[in-house]
C-alpha positions as CSV (number, residue, x, y, z in Angstrom):
1,M,145.2,182.5,49.6
2,S,142.8,185.4,50.1
3,I,141.5,186.5,53.4
4,M,138.0,185.2,52.6
5,E,139.4,181.7,51.9
6,K,141.4,181.8,55.1
7,V,138.3,182.7,57.1
8,K,136.3,180.0,55.4
9,K,139.0,177.4,56.0
10,E,139.2,178.4,59.7
11,T,135.4,178.3,60.1
12,V,135.4,174.7,58.6
13,R,138.3,173.7,60.9
14,K,136.4,175.0,64.0
15,K,133.2,173.3,62.9
16,K,135.0,170.0,62.5
17,S,136.8,170.5,65.9
18,R,133.5,171.3,67.6
19,K,131.8,168.2,66.1
20,K,134.8,166.1,67.2
21,F,134.5,167.5,70.8
22,F,130.7,166.8,70.9
23,R,131.2,163.2,69.6
24,R,133.8,162.6,72.3
25,L,131.4,164.1,74.9
26,F,128.7,161.7,73.7
27,Y,131.0,158.7,73.9
28,V,132.1,159.7,77.4
29,S,128.5,160.1,78.5
30,L,127.6,156.8,76.9
31,L,130.5,155.1,78.7
32,S,129.5,156.6,82.1
33,S,125.9,155.3,81.6
34,T,127.2,151.9,80.7
35,M,129.5,151.7,83.8
36,A,126.6,152.9,86.0
37,I,124.3,150.2,84.6
38,L,127.0,147.6,85.2
39,C,127.4,148.8,88.8
40,L,123.7,148.5,89.3
41,Y,123.8,145.0,87.9
42,F,126.5,143.8,90.2
43,L,125.0,145.6,93.2
44,N,121.8,143.5,92.4
45,V,119.5,145.4,94.7
46,L,116.9,146.6,92.1
47,P,114.0,144.6,90.9
48,F,114.4,143.6,87.2
49,L,111.8,146.1,85.8
50,Y,113.4,148.9,87.9
51,F,116.8,148.0,86.5
52,I,115.6,147.9,82.8
53,A,113.7,151.2,83.3
54,I,116.8,153.0,84.7
55,A,119.1,151.6,81.9
56,F,116.6,152.7,79.2
57,F,116.3,156.1,80.8
58,L,120.0,156.7,80.9
59,F,120.5,155.7,77.2
60,V,117.6,157.8,76.1
61,L,119.1,160.8,77.9
62,D,122.5,160.2,76.1
63,F,120.8,160.3,72.7
64,I,118.7,163.4,73.5
65,F,121.9,165.2,74.7
66,A,123.7,164.1,71.6
67,L,120.9,165.5,69.3
68,L,121.2,168.8,71.2
69,T,125.0,169.1,71.0
70,L,125.3,167.9,67.5
71,G,122.3,169.8,66.1
72,K,122.0,173.4,64.9
73,G,121.6,176.4,67.2
74,V,124.0,177.7,69.8
75,K,121.6,177.7,72.6
76,K,120.7,174.0,72.0
77,R,124.4,173.1,72.0
78,I,125.1,175.0,75.2
79,L,122.1,173.3,76.9
80,G,123.1,169.9,75.6
81,T,126.7,170.4,76.8
82,F,125.6,171.6,80.2
83,L,123.2,168.7,80.7
84,S,125.8,166.2,79.5
85,F,128.4,167.4,82.0
86,L,125.8,167.5,84.8
87,K,124.8,163.9,84.1
88,F,128.4,162.8,83.9
89,G,129.2,164.4,87.3
90,L,126.2,162.8,88.9
91,L,127.1,159.4,87.5
92,C,130.7,159.8,88.6
93,F,129.4,160.5,92.2
94,F,127.2,157.4,91.9
95,L,130.0,155.2,90.6
96,F,132.3,156.3,93.4
97,H,129.9,155.3,96.1
98,S,128.8,152.1,94.2
99,I,132.3,150.8,93.8
100,H,132.9,151.4,97.5
101,T,129.8,149.5,98.3
102,L,130.8,146.6,96.0
103,L,134.2,146.4,97.7
104,F,132.5,146.4,101.1
105,L,130.2,143.6,100.0
106,H,133.1,141.7,98.6
107,K,135.0,142.0,101.8
108,M,132.0,140.6,103.7
109,N,132.5,137.3,101.9
110,Q,136.2,137.0,102.7
111,G,135.6,135.6,106.2
112,N,135.4,137.2,109.6
113,Y,137.8,137.1,112.5
114,N,138.0,137.8,116.2
115,T,140.5,140.2,117.5
116,V,141.7,139.1,120.9
117,N,143.4,141.9,122.8
118,Y,146.1,141.0,125.3
119,Q,147.9,142.9,128.0
120,I,151.0,142.2,130.1
121,L,150.0,143.4,133.6
122,V,152.3,144.2,136.5
123,L,151.6,145.5,140.0
124,K,151.1,149.3,140.3
125,D,154.3,149.7,142.3
126,S,156.3,147.4,140.0
127,P,159.8,148.8,138.9
128,Y,159.3,147.3,135.4
129,T,158.8,149.9,132.6
130,S,159.4,147.8,129.5
131,I,158.5,144.3,128.4
132,K,162.1,143.7,127.6
133,E,163.0,143.9,131.3
134,L,160.9,140.7,131.8
135,K,163.4,138.7,129.8
136,D,163.7,135.1,131.2
137,K,161.3,136.1,134.1
138,K,158.3,134.1,135.2
139,I,154.9,135.5,134.3
140,G,151.4,134.1,134.8
141,S,148.8,133.0,132.3
142,L,145.8,130.8,132.0
143,E,146.2,127.2,130.8
144,A,146.8,127.3,127.1
145,K,146.1,123.6,126.4
146,D,143.1,124.0,124.0
147,D,143.1,127.8,123.8
148,E,144.1,128.6,120.2
149,E,144.1,132.4,120.9
150,L,146.4,132.1,123.9
151,I,148.7,129.7,122.2
152,Q,149.2,132.2,119.3
153,A,149.5,135.0,121.8
154,K,152.4,133.3,123.6
155,M,154.1,132.5,120.3
156,Q,153.8,136.1,119.2
157,L,155.0,137.3,122.6
158,N,158.0,135.0,122.6
159,K,159.3,136.5,119.4
160,K,159.7,139.7,121.3
161,V,161.0,138.4,124.6
162,S,161.9,135.1,126.2
163,L,159.5,134.3,129.0
164,E,158.8,131.5,131.4
165,Y,155.1,130.8,132.1
166,K,153.3,129.7,135.3
167,E,149.7,128.6,134.5
168,A,146.6,129.1,136.5
169,D,143.3,127.3,136.3
170,N,141.0,130.4,136.5
171,L,141.1,134.2,136.5
172,E,141.0,134.5,140.3
173,D,144.0,132.2,140.6
174,L,145.8,134.1,137.9
175,S,145.2,137.4,139.7
176,L,146.5,135.9,143.0
177,L,149.7,134.8,141.3
178,L,150.4,138.5,140.7
179,K,149.1,139.7,144.1
180,N,151.2,137.2,146.0
181,H,154.4,138.0,144.0
182,E,154.6,134.4,142.6
183,V,155.2,135.9,139.2
184,E,156.5,139.2,137.9
185,A,153.6,139.9,135.6
186,I,150.5,138.2,134.0
187,L,149.4,137.7,130.5
188,I,145.6,138.4,130.3
189,E,142.9,139.1,127.7
190,E,141.5,142.6,127.8
191,A,138.0,141.2,128.1
192,Q,139.0,139.0,131.0
193,L,140.6,142.0,132.7
194,S,137.2,143.8,132.4
195,L,135.6,140.8,134.1
196,L,138.2,140.9,136.9
197,E,137.5,144.6,137.4
198,E,133.8,143.9,137.5
199,E,134.3,141.5,140.4
200,N,137.3,143.2,142.1
201,N,137.6,147.0,141.6
202,L,141.1,147.0,143.2
203,F,142.4,145.1,140.2
204,S,141.9,148.0,137.9
205,Q,144.8,149.8,139.7
206,E,147.4,147.5,138.3
207,K,149.8,148.8,135.5
208,V,149.6,147.8,131.9
209,L,153.2,147.2,130.7
210,Y,152.5,146.0,127.1
211,S,149.5,145.5,124.8
212,F,149.1,143.5,121.6
213,S,146.5,141.7,119.6
214,V,145.9,138.3,118.0
215,N,143.5,137.8,115.0
216,I,141.7,134.4,114.9
217,E,139.5,133.6,111.9
218,I,135.9,132.7,112.7
219,K,135.1,129.4,111.2
220,D,131.9,129.6,109.1
221,E,130.3,126.7,110.8
222,L,127.4,128.8,112.2
223,V,125.7,129.6,108.8
224,K,122.5,127.7,108.3
225,N,121.4,129.1,104.9
226,V,117.7,129.4,103.9
227,D,115.9,131.4,101.2
228,I,115.4,134.5,103.3
229,T,112.8,135.9,100.9
230,K,110.5,132.8,101.4
231,E,111.5,131.0,104.6
232,P,111.5,132.1,108.2
233,F,114.9,132.6,109.7
234,N,116.6,133.6,112.9
235,V,119.3,136.3,113.4
236,F,121.3,136.7,116.6
237,I,122.4,140.2,117.5
238,S,125.4,140.5,119.8
239,G,126.3,143.9,121.1
240,I,129.7,144.0,122.8
241,D,130.7,146.6,125.4
242,T,133.5,148.3,123.5
243,Y,134.3,151.2,121.1
244,G,136.6,150.9,118.1
245,K,137.1,147.6,116.3
246,V,134.0,145.4,116.3
247,T,136.2,142.4,115.8
248,S,137.4,142.7,119.4
249,V,136.4,140.0,121.8
250,S,134.5,141.3,124.8
251,R,131.4,140.8,126.9
252,S,128.2,140.6,125.0
253,D,126.0,143.1,126.8
254,V,123.2,142.9,124.2
255,N,121.9,139.4,123.3
256,M,118.9,139.6,121.1
257,L,117.3,137.0,118.8
258,I,115.4,138.4,115.8
259,S,113.0,135.9,114.2
260,I,111.7,137.0,110.8
261,N,108.9,135.5,108.6
262,P,109.3,137.1,105.1
263,T,106.0,135.8,103.8
264,T,103.8,137.1,106.7
265,H,106.1,140.2,107.2
266,K,106.3,139.6,110.9
267,V,109.3,140.1,113.1
268,L,109.9,139.0,116.7
269,F,112.5,140.4,119.1
270,I,113.5,138.1,121.9
271,S,115.9,139.8,124.4
272,I,118.0,138.0,126.9
273,P,119.2,139.9,130.0
274,R,123.0,140.1,130.2
275,D,123.1,138.3,133.6
276,Y,121.0,135.4,132.6
277,Y,122.5,132.3,134.3
278,V,123.0,129.6,131.6
279,P,125.5,126.8,130.6
280,L,128.0,128.2,128.2
281,N,128.2,126.0,125.1
282,G,131.4,124.1,124.7
283,I,132.7,124.9,128.2
284,A,133.3,121.6,130.0
285,T,132.2,122.5,133.5
286,K,129.3,122.1,135.8
287,L,129.3,125.8,136.6
288,K,126.9,128.0,134.6
289,D,127.7,131.6,133.8
290,K,126.2,135.0,132.8
291,I,125.3,135.0,129.2
292,T,127.3,138.2,128.7
293,H,130.5,136.3,129.5
294,A,129.8,134.0,126.4
295,G,131.1,136.9,124.3
296,I,134.5,136.6,125.9
297,H,134.8,133.2,124.2
298,G,133.8,134.6,120.8
299,I,130.6,135.0,118.7
300,N,130.4,131.2,118.1
301,T,130.0,130.5,121.8
302,S,127.3,133.3,122.2
303,V,125.3,131.9,119.2
304,K,125.5,128.3,120.3
305,T,124.6,129.2,123.9
306,V,121.4,130.9,122.7
307,E,120.6,128.0,120.5
308,D,120.8,125.7,123.5
309,L,118.7,128.0,125.7
310,L,115.9,128.4,123.2
311,S,116.2,125.0,121.4
312,I,116.4,126.6,118.0
313,D,118.7,127.0,115.0
314,I,120.2,130.4,114.5
315,N,120.7,131.0,110.8
316,Y,122.9,134.1,110.9
317,Y,124.4,136.6,113.3
318,A,125.5,140.2,113.4
319,K,128.0,141.6,115.9
320,V,128.1,145.3,116.7
321,N,129.6,147.6,119.4
322,F,129.2,151.1,120.7
323,T,130.8,152.7,117.6
324,S,128.5,150.7,115.3
325,L,125.3,152.0,117.0
326,I,126.5,155.6,116.9
327,S,127.4,155.4,113.2
328,I,124.1,153.6,112.1
329,V,121.8,156.1,114.0
330,D,123.7,159.1,112.7
331,E,123.7,157.8,109.1
332,L,119.9,157.5,109.4
333,D,119.7,161.1,110.6
334,G,118.6,160.0,114.0
335,I,115.7,157.8,115.3
336,D,112.5,158.4,117.2
337,V,111.5,156.6,120.4
338,T,108.5,157.1,122.6
339,L,108.7,156.8,126.4
340,D,106.1,156.2,129.1
341,Q,108.2,157.9,131.7
342,A,111.3,160.2,131.7
343,F,114.7,159.0,132.9
344,T,118.3,160.2,132.9
345,A,121.4,158.4,131.6
346,Y,124.4,159.4,133.7
347,Y,127.8,157.7,133.8
348,E,131.6,158.2,133.5
349,E,133.5,157.0,130.5
350,K,137.0,157.8,129.2
351,N,137.3,160.8,131.6
352,E,134.1,162.1,130.1
353,T,130.7,162.6,131.9
354,I,127.8,161.2,129.9
355,H,124.6,162.9,130.9
356,Y,121.4,162.8,128.8
357,T,117.8,163.3,130.0
358,F,115.0,161.6,128.0
359,K,111.5,163.0,128.4
360,K,108.2,161.3,128.6
361,G,106.7,161.1,125.1
362,E,108.6,161.3,121.8
363,N,112.4,161.7,121.8
364,H,114.6,162.2,118.7
365,L,118.0,160.6,119.3
366,N,121.3,161.1,117.6
367,G,124.0,158.3,117.7
368,K,125.5,159.2,121.1
369,Q,122.0,159.7,122.7
370,A,120.9,156.4,121.3
371,L,123.9,154.7,122.8
372,A,123.2,156.3,126.2
373,F,119.5,155.3,125.9
374,A,120.4,151.7,125.2
375,R,123.1,151.4,128.0
376,E,121.4,153.0,131.0
377,R,120.0,150.7,133.7
378,K,121.0,152.1,137.1
379,S,118.4,154.9,137.0
380,L,115.6,152.5,135.8
381,A,113.2,150.9,138.3
382,Q,113.5,147.5,136.7
383,G,117.2,147.8,135.9
384,D,118.5,145.5,133.2
385,V,115.0,144.2,132.3
386,E,113.9,147.7,131.4
387,R,117.2,148.4,129.6
388,V,116.8,145.5,127.2
389,K,113.3,146.8,126.4
390,H,115.0,150.1,125.5
391,Q,117.4,148.2,123.3
392,Q,114.4,146.7,121.5
393,M,113.0,150.2,121.0
394,I,116.2,151.3,119.5
395,L,116.4,148.4,117.1
396,E,112.7,148.8,116.1
397,A,113.3,152.4,115.3
398,I,116.3,151.6,113.2
399,M,114.4,148.9,111.3
400,N,111.5,151.2,110.7
401,K,113.8,153.7,109.0
402,V,115.8,151.1,107.1
403,L,112.7,149.4,105.7
404,S,111.2,152.7,104.6
405,K,111.4,154.3,101.2
406,K,114.6,156.1,102.4
407,I,116.5,152.8,101.8
408,I,116.7,153.7,98.1
409,T,118.7,156.8,98.8
410,K,120.5,155.7,102.0
411,Y,121.5,152.1,101.0
412,N,125.0,152.9,99.7
413,D,125.8,155.5,102.3
414,L,124.7,153.2,105.1
415,L,126.7,150.2,103.9
416,K,129.7,152.5,103.4
417,D,129.5,153.8,106.9
418,L,129.1,150.2,108.3
419,D,132.4,149.1,106.7
420,G,134.5,147.7,109.5
421,K,131.8,148.4,112.1
422,V,129.5,145.3,111.8
423,I,130.5,141.7,111.5
424,T,127.9,139.4,110.0
425,N,127.7,136.0,108.2
426,L,124.5,137.0,106.4
427,G,126.4,137.3,103.2
428,T,126.2,139.6,100.2
429,E,123.6,137.6,98.3
430,N,121.2,137.7,101.3
431,I,121.6,141.4,101.9
432,T,120.9,142.3,98.3
433,K,117.9,139.9,98.3
434,L,116.4,141.7,101.3
435,V,117.0,145.1,99.8
436,K,115.6,144.1,96.4
437,Q,112.4,142.6,97.9
438,Q,111.9,145.6,100.1
439,I,112.3,148.1,97.2
440,K,110.0,146.0,95.0
441,N,107.1,145.4,97.4
442,M,107.6,148.0,100.2
443,P,105.6,145.7,102.6
444,S,104.5,146.9,106.0
445,W,106.2,144.9,108.8
446,S,104.7,144.2,112.2
447,I,107.1,143.8,115.1
448,D,106.4,141.9,118.4
449,K,108.8,142.0,121.4
450,Y,109.5,139.8,124.4
451,T,112.1,139.8,127.1
452,L,113.0,136.7,129.0
453,E,112.2,136.8,132.7
454,G,114.2,135.6,135.7
455,E,114.8,135.8,139.4
456,N,117.6,137.8,141.1
457,S,120.2,135.6,142.7
458,H,123.9,135.3,143.6
459,Q,125.7,132.2,142.3
460,Y,129.2,130.9,141.5
461,T,130.1,131.4,137.9
462,Y,132.5,129.7,135.5
463,S,134.3,132.9,134.8
464,Y,134.8,133.7,138.5
465,P,134.2,130.5,140.5
466,S,135.3,131.4,144.0
467,V,133.0,134.4,144.7
468,K,129.2,134.5,144.3
469,S,128.2,137.0,141.6
470,Y,124.9,138.6,140.8
471,V,123.0,136.6,138.2
472,M,119.4,136.2,136.9
473,L,118.0,132.7,137.2
474,P,115.9,131.9,134.2
475,K,112.1,131.3,134.7
476,E,111.2,128.1,133.0
477,E,107.8,129.4,132.0
478,S,109.3,132.5,130.4
479,V,111.8,130.5,128.3
480,K,108.9,128.2,127.3
481,K,106.8,131.2,126.2
482,A,109.7,132.5,124.1
483,K,110.0,129.2,122.3
484,E,106.3,129.1,121.6
485,M,106.4,132.7,120.2
486,I,109.2,131.7,117.8
487,Q,107.4,128.7,116.6
488,N,104.2,130.6,116.1
489,L,106.0,133.1,114.0
490,R,107.5,130.3,111.9
491,D,104.1,128.8,111.5
492,G,102.6,132.1,110.4
493,V,100.2,132.2,113.4
């Protein structure tokens, strides 16, 4: 074979190899477009025409790139190859985030649960250093007759060490069992311990010998589904006073009802001060309690207590904590609030001094600043009443950003960041319906706000029945006004 024939044969081989490579590149590009379109379909957040337009655009790009890479001219092939790889990389990035979002939305439909954190507490001068040293000893606990969480906690604990229990009727009696040396230790919920520390600062000096958690599934009896794109609905927001897992049971320091009318595009925030003195739903006692303490009994109790107070049905709930708020605000690149007067948030937390000053006028807040803004009450003239107004401002600022055009680019990232930081029974279908409607119409929403009013008082509470605690007695006319505002929103007035 002559040199010319060898060169010609090698040229033909390279040409075939090049065409084979470009065909494979086209197939890979086509496959990535198909997968991206399928992800968009299952995410179900785009209006139909938007979905069709994007699908058409991706396939057109594939064929244009194919014409460039398979055509004549080195420059065209180089350009086509570069654009194909660029598109493939961008779609891989999109697919990664979309699959994460799909998994998150799938998890949302798998049921929620409460995490009840328990502690074995001993006196600060106790010689015990390990839970195993309590074997066959007597420890105190609340009565576990109808308390599913406590029953499971005792069963879990007894697998570790054999214990004898002496039961108390209430938290104060439980603490006295330990103080009076009638038991060697007590079994207590972390949320209940926080309540004891709130009423008796000395109790925080006792020693935690052992900590563990019990997970209890939340029964989905609270859902009252409606077509949220056509019918008015109510959402209860519960903000618990903890960091970390939002599943933890704790006091509900933020209790806010959001009434939404999707046809008039009106939203109403009704805030309830944390110390509002109300009957707790499902608690068989004549004593009322602070509404914040409803959170100790789980989200179900909080929701039903607010339903009783305002004589309404709550369709859905969302439960958040300190960590949730920080993450949401930071993911939105901060929020803006406008103040009539300056104030300073200053408090100690986890051996850290929190100190932020908010000026009169517009303030741009990051996550931690937003949390401090929403928590501060001691430096405010109206205390908790003014604090709940600040919480409304925070939520309004978040909603304004989420309902803006930025939702198109931030939707996946926001959901990804909320994974494990928000509990809600709103459901995947409803979330995607809301996003789809907002993207399609981009309506302008009007927001109205109201805070329930009350009178300062000191009363006995269910949670701590022997000592009068500070509470806020509801004003009947204020509760009546809130009910009227909710009904007017539903009627489109």
